[in-house]
Phi, psi and omega in degrees: 000325183290341176279340182269338185231151177292159183300329182296336178296324183272347181273330184247122183298321181295318179290322177298317179296318182289316185277312186266338180088006179209164171236159182258135177234121179266142185216141176249117183250145177266128180246120177286149179290142182292333181275343179077356182265327181258166180287150178285192181214162180266133182240129179276131180230148174240128180246140175252122178261107183273144179238353180228120181294325178295316180288330175294315179298317178298317178299314181294321177296319185286322188244015183297326180296320179290317183292331181278349175281193181287358184287335181176174180227153179276000000 
């Protein structure tokens, strides 16, 4: 995506929303250990908040192969 758009699109949330149709939200989540015996861990997550259904569909068509691999889930 960064090769298709100038850097300013990713620097300003309003411009990102207008051009790409979404904004990025970073989140740190606490995950408890499944066995309950050891301490849990912190997991870094990235969420995309879409504002345009057309741009969301285009994003999913374009990047669905990457999203369906081990890189992430919808």
